Structures are given as structure tokens and as C-alpha cells.
N, C-alpha and C positions, 0 to 999 in steps of 0.2 A: 504494500500500500504506500510506503514511503516514496516510491519512485513515481507515483502519479503526479502529474503537474496540474495545478489548479488553473482554472480559467479566470479566477477572480484576482485582479491586480493587487488588492489589499492583502489577500492571503499570501501572495507571492512575496510582497514587501515584508510582511510580518515573519515569514520564514527566515528572512535574512536578518531583520532587526530585532526579533524577539529574544528574550533572555535578559540577563542582568547586564551584560557587557557591551553589546554592539552600539547602543545609543550613547553610552558613556564614552566609548572610544571615539565616536564621531564628534562628540562634544569637545573632547580634548584635542582632536586633530583639526577642528574648524579654524583655529588660530594660526595654523601653519604646520610645517614639517616637524616631525618629532622622531627621535631615536627610540628604540625598544626600551632602553633604560628610563628614558623620560616618561614613557607611558606607564611603566611600573611605578615610578615615583608619584605620578599624578594619581594613581589608584593602587595603593599598596595591597588592597584586599584581593586583587586578582593574582593567581599563581602564574609563574613563568610559563608553564605548559598551557594553561587556559588562555593567556594573552596570545601566545603563538597560534593557537587554534582559532581564536576569534579573529585575529588579524588575517589569517589565511582565508577564513570564510568571507570576510569583507573584500579581500583581494580577489577571490574567485568570483564574487558577485560584481566586480568592476567598480566598487565604491572606494577602495583604498589602493594606492599605488605603492609598491615596495621597490626601493632603489638600494642595490647592494654595491658597495665600493670595495675595490680590491685593496689588499694590504693586510697587515697584521697589527692589531687585531681587526677582524672583519667588522666593518661598519655598515649598518643597515638603517635606512631612514624610511619613514612612512609619511605619506600625505594623501589628501583627498583627491580623487579624480574629479573631472567635471560632474560626473553623476553623483559623487559623494558631496561635492559642493552644493549641488541642487537640493540636497537634504538638509542643509544647514538652517534654512528658514523654519523647517519643521521641528528641528531640534530646539531652536530658539523659542518657538511657539510652545513647546512642551514645558520648557523652563519658565516662560512667562505665565503659562496657565497655572503651574505649581505655585508661583509666588502670588498670583492674584486670587487663588482659591482659598487663601487663608492658611491658618496653621494646621499642621498635620494632627491626626488623632493622638492623644497622649499615650494610648496603649499600644501604638504601633511604631515604636522607636527604631525598628529595623529599617524602615524606609529612609531614615536619616543617613544610614550608612551607604545607601546606593545613590543618594542625591548629590550631584556636584555642587549644588547651591547650599547644602546644609552641612 
């Protein structure tokens, strides 16, 4: 069943952007090129392995571009593709909605850990 391709564009987008990390990575990359270590520092809750997997998923979707530089140590940079940049207004709108919707419920402090604004 997982190989079936949906004809709904929202479902297709959500397959790429769903989960804890993809939208946060777009949020951190929207201001420009970052190295792998920069993205780890921006969000220390993500493991090395998960960050690599999520960046690869975004790269495969054409949202993130990976540039590898020769030399030692190996240097890799990530930035948004034009398709990724077209998602920035949506990411900004999500952040604006969160700020305008008022304070988060007191009993759900786990949301604060995932919020780049909190």
C-alpha cells in the first residue's frame, strides 16, 4: 500500500513535510545555506542519523539542495531549492498562526520543544 501514489496534492505534500523535523529544517534553512553541524546546533533534539535521513528525504523531494566540497574534512552544505523557497511563505504563515493563536495549553508543554518560536 505504501507504494500507491495519491492523486491529492495535499496528501503528497504532507508525505514529505509530515513528522517532527521537515518543517523545522525548512524553517532553519529559509535564512540561507547551512552546514550539517549548524542544523544540529539549531535543533539539538534531532539525532545525527535522523537529521541525515530527513535531509535526504527533502533532497529526494527536490526541496533541499546538498553541495559537497572536496577536501578533508569533507564539507557539506544544504540550502533550499527554488521549490523549497516557495514553501517559505507557508512556513512563515504557520509560525504567524502559532503566535496569533494565543498561548499554548499549559498541559501540553511538549509542543514547546518542537517550536522554533518557543
